[in-house]
C-alpha positions, 0 to 999 in steps of 0.5 A, a space after each residue: 703253264 709250258 705250253 703257253 705261247 703268244 703271237 702278235 696279231 697281223 692285219 691278215 689274220 682274219 679268224 682270230 680277229 673274228 674270234 677277238 672281235 666276239 669276244 669283245 663283243 660279249 665282254 663288253 658290247 664293241 661290235 664286232 666291226 669295230 673290233 675288226 677294224 681297229 685290230 686291222 689299222 694297228 700301226 707298228 709304226 705307233 708301237 701299236 699291237 694286239 697280243 693273242 695267248 694260246 694254252 696248248 694251241 687253244 687261244 684263251 687271253 688277248 689284249 694290246 697296246 693302243 695310243 687311242 682309248 675311248 677314256 680320250 674321248 671324254 677326257 682329252 686332258 688325258 691325250 698327253 699320254 700314249 701307248 695304253 694297255 687295253 683291252 685285256 680280255 682271258 676267257 671265262 673258263 680260264 679266269 682266276 689262274 693267272 693268265 691275265 697277269 701273263 698276257 699284261 707282263 708279255 705286252 709289257 716285255 715287248 713294249 719295253 723291246 720296242 723300246 718305250 719307256 713307260 705305258 698307261 692303262 685305266 680300270 675300273 675293275 682289276 686295280 689290284 692286279 695291276 698293283 701287283 703288277 707294279 703299276 702306280 696310280 696317277 689319278 681317279 676319276 668318276 666317270 659313268 658312275 665307275 670309279 676308275 684308275 688311271 695308272 702308269 707303268 715305267 718299263 
């Protein structure tokens, strides 16, 4: 685990942005152009960022902090919350090895370094991971046949 590195993706880092876009297309069917545009337009002034994790200089995971996530379109009342940890992805051959927790912890630490007091997320697949990382449940929603939990982490 000693050769893990993290980098904040910059708007001109086309190679890594395209890699992340390919990952998001394969995992969640998010159109490549949507990811490219969203990533290039992340605003550090609004505490938004995308992190890429590498192991032995090979990209293996990503995730970010965003002010807008898809859930807000379906549940506008949740727009009172800002700073959403989202789109945490680990390459399939690296799953189950703790890399998801490591990148989440890095995003949390970076958020705290930026001066944020709390961050939010929603999930229907990784609730146990976030509970282990000391996230607290705010509420549950049933959307699109999925049991979604909205969570908060005080930094």
